[in-house]
VEXSELUM-338941 format. One record per residue (C-alpha): x, y, z. Coordinates in steps of 0.05 Angstrom, whole numbers, plus 5000, padded with zeros to 4 digits. Each point is the difference from the previous one (the first is absolute). Layout:
REM residues N
XYZ
...
END
This chain:
REM residues 508
151934475315
492550125009
500550594952
503749584948
494549455003
494450524997
503150324938
501049334966
493049725013
496150574970
495449844941
503850454954
506949675019
497449294991
496750174932
506550354977
503949375023
495549524961
499450434938
507650155000
501749275005
495249784946
501850574954
507549885009
499149274983
496350194936
505350524980
505549485014
496749464958
499450474940
506549934961
503350674987
496950355060
503650105065
499150175073
503150674987
494950174947
494049755041
502250415059
501250614958
492949974973
497149925070
503550605033
494650494978
494649555027
503549945067
500650765003
492950075025
500649425049
502550005072
507549885005
499849295030
495149684951
503350384942
507149755017
497449285019
496849964931
506450204965
504049525042
495149444984
500550174925
507649995006
500949315031
494349654965
502050254930
506949705009
496849345020
494650064944
505449974946
501249275019
493149794973
501450154929
507549805008
498049305024
493849864958
501650314932
507550145004
499150744997
502550365062
494850525022
505750425029
507649994992
500249735071
496949354978
504949844943
503849475043
493549695024
498049854926
506149554991
497449425044
492750235008
498149904927
503649334996
495949765059
493650274964
501949584938
500549405046
493150105028
502350295067
498250734987
495750065063
505749705043
504750514971
495150575014
499149745071
507550015011
500450694970
494350255045
503049705063
507050274985
497350704984
495850035063
505949785045
505050454964
495450585005
498349875072
507349945020
501750654964
494250355034
502249765069
507350234986
497250674975
495950065064
506249855044
505650334962
496950654976
498850315070
507249835018
502850324937
496050635013
503650075067
506650004962
496950534954
499350465061
507450104994
499650264930
499850724977
500150344934
507249764980
498249285015
493550034962
503650314940
504949434997
494349475010
496650304939
506749994961
500749265021
493249844975
501650324933
506449594995
495849365003
496450204935
504149464965
495449485031
494250304965
503450094933
499649304974
505449794952
502050714977
502950445054
500850604955
492450004984
498549945073
504550605015
496550414945
493249825030
502450205069
502850654971
493250164970
496849875068
504850495032
498550544950
492549915010
501050045075
503450704991
493850304971
496650515048
502050365063
506249835040
500950165075
502550734986
494950044964
501250084925
495649734945
504049574951
497949754932
493050245011
499850414936
495550505033
494649485014
496750015068
498549254992
507449854993
502350455056
497849505051
503949454964
497949404960
494849595039
502649325017
493549604990
498350214930
507349904981
500049285027
493349844969
502850244933
506649635005
497149345024
492949954972
499450384935
505949624965
496449355011
493650304969
503750244940
503649334991
493549635001
496950504951
506149934954
498849254995
493050124973
502250494945
503149574947
496749404967
505849555019
499750195073
492449915001
500849304971
505549855052
495450265055
494449564976
504549394999
502550165070
492950075026
497949354968
506149655029
498650285069
492649764997
502449304984
504850025058
494850295047
495249454979
505349475019
501350375066
492649975020
500349244996
505849945048
499249525058
503849855061
501450325068
502050735010
503650075067
506549615013
499749425047
503050065069
506149594980
501150424936
499250645043
505449765048
504749854942
498650684966
500150435065
507650095005
500350214927
494350495011
502950315063
507150084970
497150314936
495550475043
506050275039
504150104937
494050354968
499350485058
507450174994
499450134926
493850435010
503750445049
505150174946
497550604960
499149804927
499449265011
492949724983
495949385002
503049734937
506949975033
496949715063
496749464958
506549784967
504050035063
494649575036
500049514942
507549945000
500349925076
494849444996
504149654945
506650075036
496949725065
496049454966
501249245005
496549924933
503550504955
498149574939
492850205008
501350744989
497650174931
495949344997
494650185051
503050175068
495350215056
506250265037
501450464941
493150295002
500350085076
506750354998
498050474945
493250205029
502550075072
505750454975
495950464955
494550105052
504950115058
503050584959
493450405010
500950065076
507550114993
499050574950
495350365048
505350025057
504550544970
493950364968
496250095066
506150155042
504950394956
495750214941
504049564951
495649534962
502949304990
496149894935
495750364949
493849745035
502650255068
501250684966
492650034981
498049795071
504450575027
496850474950
493049805025
502150125073
502550684979
493250154967
496849815066
504150555032
505149585037
507549944992
504449425015
504549995062
499450075075
493050315000
497049374969
502449585057
499150535054
494350504994
496249574948
502249325027
492949725007
498650164928
506549694976
499449365039
492949934974
502850044928
505549505013
495449515032
495250094942
505949824954
500949355037
492549864998
500150114924
505449464993
495749515037
493650204964
503149914931
500849255016
492549955009
498750364933
505349574966
496549385023
493250244980
502250264933
505349484982
495949754940
497450664977
505250545011
503749814937
493850224959
502150725014
506049894956
495249924941
496550665008
500150334932
504050634991
493750344974
497449995071
506650145038
501950614958
493950435015
499849785073
507350165014
499750664960
493750225036
502949865068
506550374979
496350624980
495050005058
505449865050
504650554976
494450505003
497349795068
506250165041
499250764993
494050064953
504950314952
499849874925
507350184996
501649365038
496649604944
504750354950
506049815045
497649285000
499249984924
507050344989
503449495048
495949454968
503050184932
506850035030
499049345036
497849694935
506350234962
504249755060
496849334995
500949964923
507550165008
501149585063
501050575049
497449775068
494950455034
501549795071
506650405006
496250624979
494949925057
505449855049
503950634980
493550415001
499149825073
507250025024
502450594958
495950535037
501849655065
507550044985
499750734978
495850235059
504649695050
506350224964
497850735001
498149935073
506849705014
503250614968
495950465046
502049595061
507350024982
503750615027
506749834970
502949514950
494449554974
504849414989
502550055072
492850045022
498549324968
506549655016
499450145075
493249645004
500749245010
493549814967
501750424939
506649634994
496349335005
495350194943
505750294958
503549345007
493649634981
499150444938
507249874978
499449245011
493450004960
503150374942
506349574999
496749345009
497849914925
507250154978
502949515049
495049474980
501850104927
507549925015
498649395041
495949694945
505550164949
505349705044
495749365007
499249954925
507450074990
501549455048
END
C-alpha cells in the first residue's frame, strides 16, 4: 500500500491527474469530439512518461470527457458526446426555466458518484476475475476473442451490416505483418509493414482525422460558411445568457437523499453495461435514464425538466467507464472504443492485460485504479469551478480546432517510433475513417477487430500446436471452452430471438 501511495503522490502523477481531468472536460464540452479521440491524441505524449502518470492521465481524460459532454447538453442543447444525449432532454428544459446551474450540479454529483462506484467495483472485481483467468489457456483465450468479436453489433449503431464490414476491415488490417510461424503477410516487400500496422497511428487516423476533415468541409462552400457563422452567432448569444445564470449549484441534502437511489441503481446498471464488449456510454446513458423514469414517482416531469432523468443518465454513462476497463485489464477485451484506446496505450507502455498486471505489477495497477477513482472526484471540483465557463469551449471556431487537432495527429503519429511511415499510416487511415463517417460505417468495430483479431489468430494457432489429436475433441473436452462456445451461440442468436419476439408482440 505504501508503494501505491508513493506512486500516486508524485509531482508527475498529480500534474497528469489535474491536466487529464481538465483536458477531458474540455474535450467533452466540445460538440463532435469524444473521449476516444482525446485519448488517441494523448497516447504519443504519454509514451515518454512513466507508466502510472501516463495511464492515470488517460483514465482521467476518459471519465471527465464523458462528464464534460453534459455541459453543452444542458446549457445549449448540444450533447458534447453521444453519451450525453439523454441528459440533454431534461437538462436544457431546466436551463430554459432558469435552473441551468441546478441541472449542472445534479449532473456533476451523479457523474462523481457513478464514476466512484464504478471505480470501486473495478478495484474489487478485476483482481478476482484475474484469478479465474489463471485457468485459461490458448483455447479459452481464442474463444474469448471470438466472443468479443460477436458483440460487434453493439458498436454498429442501426446498421449491423456496416458494422460487420467495419469489423472485417479491422480483421484484415490485423493480419498485416508476421504471424507466429513467422511469415510476412500483405507486407508487399515493405520492411515497415512486416511488423504490422501500428495501432496508435491507425487509431489516431480513424478517430481524429475524420473530425478534422468534417470541420474543414464545413468551411469550403459559401452556404456552409454562412451556416457556420450563424451557428457561432447563436452560440455566443446562448453563452451570454449562460454567463448570467444565478442560483445554487450543488443539490440540497434532501434532494440528494431523493436522487441517491436513482444514482446507485443507474451506476450498477452502467457498470454491467460497460463490462459487455461493444456497449458504450451512450447505451449506459439511456439505460440509466429509463431506469430512473421507471422507478420515479414523478414520471410526468421526464421530458419537462426532471433532475432524476439527469441523475440516471449521468450516473449510467460515467459508470460505464469503470465497467469497460474490467474486461480490458483482465482479459484483454475492451468494453468500449475508449477502453480499446486505453488498452492500446498500456501496450505501448510495454504491458499486457491479464495476471501479471495484478500479480507482478500489482502496485502499478492499483495506483492506476485509485488514480481513476481520484479523477472522478476531481472532475466534480472542476465542474463546480467551470460551470459558467466550460460551455465557452463549444464556441471555439473550427479555424482554431482544425490546425490544433491536425498538428497533434501528425506529431503524435511520428513520436511513437520517430518514423515518417507512421504518419503516412495515420493519413491513410484518416482518409478511410472520413469515408466511413460519410457513408455511416462505424469506426469502433474496426478498432475492436484490430485488437481482438491478432489475439484470436495467435491463440488459435497455439491451440492447434497444443492439440495432439482431433482439434474439435480438444475443445469440447474443456469445460471453460464449452461455456464460452455456449455464450457465443447465445450472443449470436439473441438478436434473432428478439426480432421474433417483437414480431409476435406486434401480431398480438
